[in-house]
N, C-alpha and C positions, 0 to 999 in steps of 0.2 A: 369398255375400259373399266378396270376397277381400280381401287385405291392403291394397288400394288404395281400398277402398270404406268410407268412414266410416259409422259406425252412425247411424241416425235420431236426430235432435235433438242432434248433437254441436256444432252451431254454437252460438255464444255468444248465444242469443236467448231464454233462459228456463231456465237451470239445466240439469240432467242429463237431462231428459226422463223420461217415464214418470210414471204416477199414484202417489203415495205411499200406503202403506198402514201402518196400525199394526203393531207398536209403533214409535214414534219412539225410536231408540237412539242414545246417545253413548257411544263407547268412548274411553278415556284410556290413554295409554301411548306407547310408542315401540319402534323396532326390530322384531326378528322376533316378539316376543310379541304386539305390537299388529297386526301383519301376520297372525298366526295367528287373532286374534279377529275381525278384519274379514272374513277368508276364511270363517269360520264364519257370522257374523251376516248376510252378504249371502244365505244361504240361509233366514233367518228373517224379514228385513224389507227393504224398499227405502228406508226412511227412515232413513238411516244417517249419522252424522257422527263423525269421528275428531278428537280433540283431542290434539296430539302435543307431546312434550317438545322443548325447544330448547336443550339444554345440550351437546350433543355438541362436543368440542373435538379430536378424532382423525381421522385419515385425510383423506380428500377434503374432508369437511364442515369439519373444523377448518382446513384450509388455506384454504378459501373464506372461512370466517368471519374468519380473521386477516387476509387480503388485501383483502377487500372490505368488511368489517364487516357482513356479512349475517347473518341467522339461519342456523344450520347446517342445510343442507337434506336431508340424508341420511335422517333418520327420517320426514320429510315425504314424500320421494320414494317410500320403501318402502310408506307408507300409501296413496298414490296408486296405486301399481302393484298393491297388493292389491285395489283397488276397480275395476280395469279392466274394460272391457266384454268379455263372454265371446264374442268374435269375432275373426276373423283380424285386423281392424283394431286391437281392443283389445290382443290379445296381441302383436302386432308392436311397437305403441308402448310397452307394458309392457317388452318386451325391449330396446327402445332406450333407455328410461330406466335400465334396470338394467345396461347395458353399461358395463364399466370398460375404460379404455385401458391397454394394457401397452406401455411404451416405456422408452427410456433418457433421456427428456427431462422437462420439466415436467408434462406430461399424465399421466404414469404414475400409475395408482391413481385418477384422477378417474372418477367416474360421469358418464355423459352427462346423466342427469336432474338431477344437482346443478348442472351447468354450465347447463341449460336453465331450471331453476327460478331461479337467480341472474340469467339474462339477462332473463326476463320482470319479475322484481322491478325491475331497473334500468330497463327500458322503461316499465313502468307506474307505478312508484313507489307500489305498493300491494302489501303482502304477501298478503293474502286474495284480491284480484282475480288476482293472479298465479297462485296455487295454483288458483283456480276455472277459469282459462284453461287450465292443464295438465291439470286434470280433465276439461275438455270434450274435449280432444285424445284422451284415453284412453276417452272414453265412460264416465267413472267412475260407478259406481252408489253414489253417496254424495258427501260433502264432507269435505275435510281442511282443518283449521284449526290454527294454532300455539297452544301453550299460553301463550304470552307474546308481546309485541310487541317484545321485545328479546332479544338473546343472553344466555344465563345461564350462570353457572358454578355448579357444585355443590362445596361444602365440606363435610367431614366430620371430626368427632372420632373418633379410632380408638383403641381400647384394645388393647394387645398382652399377652396374659396375662389372669390373673384377679386379683381382690381388689386390696387397697391397693398392692401391688407391681407392679402392672400398668404397663408403659410406655405413654404416650400421645403420639400424634402428630397433626398437622393434615394432612389430605390434601386437595388442591384439584384440581379438574378431574373431569369425568364419566369420562374414560378411565382415570384413576388410581383414583377411588374403586371403579370397577367390578371392579378386580383387587386392591384392597388386601388385605393379610394382616393380619388383626386383626378386632376386633369394632367396628362403628359404633355409637358411643354417641349422637351427636347429628349432625343434617343441617341444612344451611343452604343457601339460594340467594344469589347475588351477582348483581345488586343484591338487597337484602333484601326489597323490596316491588315487584317488577316489575309493569308494567301489562299487564292481560290484554286480548285483543281483545274488543270487545262482542260479535261473533258467537259466540265460544266460550261467553261467559256466557249469552246468549240460548239457545243450543242446550241447554246443561245444564238451564236453568230451563224449557224447554219440552218436555223429554224425557219419555217414559214409563218409559225404563229407562236407567240410567247404569251402565256396566261398567268396572271397575278390574281391571288385570292380564289375563293373566300378563305376564311380563317381568322385566328386571333390576330387582330389588326398589327399591334405594336410588337408582337413577339413571334409571329409567324410569316407575316406578309411583308411588312416594311423592312426587317432587317436585311433582306437581300439587296436592298439598295445602299447599304452601308458597307458592303464588301467592295473595295475599290475597283478591282478588275472585273467583277461581276456587274457592278454598277455602270462601268463604261461600256461593257459589251451590251447591256440593256438599252443603253442610250444610242448605240450606234448600229446595233443589228438591222439589217434590211427587213427583218421579219415584222409582220404585223403584230400589235400588242393589244390584248384585251384584259380588262378588269372585271372580275366577278365580284359583286358586292355581297355582303353578309345578308342574312335574312332577318337579323336582329342585332342590336347593340349587345355587346358582352358585358355582363355584370363584372365591374371592376375597371379595365382599362379603356373601355369605350362606353361607360354608362351615359345615358343621355344623348348619345350620338344619333344624328339623323343619317340617312344614306348619303346626302350631300356632305355632312361632316366628315364621313369616311374618305370620301374622295378629296376634300379640301385638305385633310391631314396628309394624305399621299402627296398632293401637289406641294404642300409646304416643305416636305422632306426633300423632294426631288423636282423642283420647279421647272427644269428643262426635259423632264421626261414627257414624250408624247404618246398618247394613247389613241388606238383606232375605234374601239368599242367598249362601252361600259354596259355590262349586263346586270339588270336588277329585276327583281320580282315586285310587281306593282303593289303587293300587299305590305311590302317592307318600305315603301316610299311614301313619306308624309307630304312632300312638296315636289310635284313632278317638275314644275318650272324651275325650282332652285337646283335640282339635280341636273336637269337638262342644260342649264346655265354653266354649271360646274363642268359637266362633261365637255361643253363647247370650250371651255377655258383650256383644257388639255388636248383639244383637236379631235375629241371622240364623238361617235354617234352613240345615242343612248338607245339601247335595246331592251324593251320591257317585255318580259315573258314570265309566265308563271313556271318557276322552277322549283317551288317548295312542294312537299308532299300533300300539302292542302288541309292537314288535320290540326292545324293551329300551332303545330311544334316547329321550331326553326331547323328543319332538316331538309337538305336538298333532295329531290326526286331524281334519280339517275337518269331515266329516259328523258324527262323533261329538260334537265340541264344539257343532256347530250344534243337534244333538239335545238336549244338556244345557241349552242355552240356552232352547230351545223349552219343555222341561220345566219350567224355572224360571219362564218368563214365564207359563205356563198355571196355575201355582200361585195367581198373583194376577189371573187373567183376571176382568175385570169391575170391579176396584177399583183399577187403575192409576190413579195420580194423585189418589186420594182419601184417602191415608193422612195421619195427624196429623203 
């Protein structure tokens, strides 16, 4: 097969082609964290759906959002690219989508995929159908859906310092919250009760496994729990739930966070959310007993596996992460979907 030969089943005549096999997995997040998860999960299952945050307000996505009033397409583009067909055709179209223009004009910094997604949305008038069409062009091994049907803003109450004397500020916008100096005390979405796509809700309800993380904690991982319909589905789905912890704190929004602090912050936002598995790399865990205790608080088993590339950089290794997911899934083999 060469770059000009589309993979079998790429035409829009029945989804993405190929027979699904269990488990049915839904991954939630955005940006590079979600792309890492999808790259690993495609080695474990062919029944894969990404539910992607839509609050980006910076760069190419932010400009298209402001000018056209569309969902920010950047994180959606990255998820689609992570699911591309493993062929010359799929890799070529992935590279086309990821290509950014460099110029002295208005196209500077725009990703081709962002423009393509915005184009098909305008032509079809349907966000989900547009993403499905781009997925078919890539021969994507899975489906990509937006977290909400409208563009969102993230707003955070941030404390600067400790105790009663701490100064507090209101930070608005995903790009600003992601790099804020201070401790995020409260997180909100604007609008406060955004509509979710029925396809995303159905995917969560019909899943065998739902995966949260890794990724920018307050701006890519936790916002899914602030969309009411999606949060309700996450709380009530019969699926097993796994949380993948980050390999390091993120400069800005989680500076100084331990692995256990990440889990505590999620529990504070959604105290009734139960997890089954927490996956962490031992090199990123300062206090295993503390993390194990936090995992127990949310009902989860702690799975310690090396999932980093091992070169000192906070990057997940695709095959190691895939192995960790496979190990986690096998712990509950035979009773997926049967828990209370």
